[in-house]
Steps between C-alpha positions, in 0.01 A plus 500: 500500500155505342409771252230743602320767298674836494181666380130421457237653274215499753217618271262637413290244315433587132771767490755342260685303769525200264662714232750646746581155635573374149702805403717469811550129437651587160774715652831319559577469868135514613330175600121500523302220661295238322212513566477875474258515795597255774269688742707349779451758773133564424331166439480262796532189284810638330656613827443152641745365240776652710807714444693219333240491223513879460878517498511223238330739256831690483744206513593531132612862531867556424737655755453876493153487341230724638198284582137605482141381494166666428196410712204735478332322791746685723297821462152357537377621836276402666516160326850403619554668839809300608710572192707794621575348840629183336700684235667749732603223740680310222606789273552803725683708237357382166433763232134533404350623171134603491330575168189718497244573229200731478291337776182470294685357199667246728163408651343443158792285387479307828129438441566373144766263632271359768214468252722304261599269788133442593550665839250777415181430307308822571544831318771743610271729701361211703855372544618831648224474760559133568878461495698730731831412337417677173529839667739397777778391267483840324549687828875530461575699815307244704706218349830687536466636852594181688797449268619854570468429871696175468764600244504879470447695179862470390456125447184540288494620139171646367451420131202595285340288230439804280870591512601143414278516193619843383870477590588137574876532460521784751288314753710186461814707559339647812427152633856387421650788697270430792592131530870573465545363149801673343495361145307664213142377462299456182122500468407234243193617308427154363430365850334810644143375526411223741165358614285703261404290198236277664375729775140505377461127433317311775685197629331171580599161641744337259568827312875447479458149356211572265600845377870565552657161421659462156317171436155640568576813295589275205188286542268801530632659184463179298182351644279788615358752248614860539149637563454265797840594642415869463164455673655320797776759530248785491299339777813482718627849421418829673389703199531849649715650771285519816375846595441641845181700541499860622411407858790257533747732329412773751525256791835363391641843415427614855669190646803522274548875530516467877765231466688693230510804725713299742716366218544852366614620840773237495601602147480873566231572242125522451367190331144390431305283260468799267872567461642155576592407142688828448680489833591134458698567183734737685832317515622678814240363744676421828416503871528830680 
């Protein structure tokens, strides 16, 4: 019988899902997929590979292992509208973990990521007006609602980025209990940070070969003067964290507060952009 995931980290993008994936993979008896984000149920081209391809991602799991994957595309409405229908048909009782972060902080980090990948070339304020997904992916109640309808709240664990940063061991223990893992878990500080070192460096065609390969690194250091290397790197690097102007902060705060009001109703508390960071660090956040 083919292995299937027992749990999935479904998002949100830029909320430490890579770190959680890696931490879980380091616990004995938990098998995490490679790649981390198969995006099977969301992306049409991935889904076209078929269930045999997806199930093969977990073929090396040992008997009794809990299996998981982490695809942030699964909570990217309206971009991937068929995701939940596909997932619930194949995995009707899978456990789901959803990580949330202050919605504006997540949006800014999302913008930086897309800028570094050459998806966005305009400034952040223009991007907010031009790209619906920047705000949409930070509307956590909007992303969660269809999952709640399909799976019920008891099968979904809300986790907060701010809590993971301030109390990682406790949050990892919470996740372990939720997925039915009965062994002790250990948060490894030396592998805590993922996907952060090169966030503000703009990629280009051939970047991996020219910049990240060991051979090219050796050649650059021995053949190209330091001042030229520094100049090129500066031209490719975002020098300052992008800033939203007052108009866009007010616009986004209105959008996010409306969404957070719904989320707060589900959690039994009042939550807004103003108090999000404080509320998020409360370890006892559960559905009401």
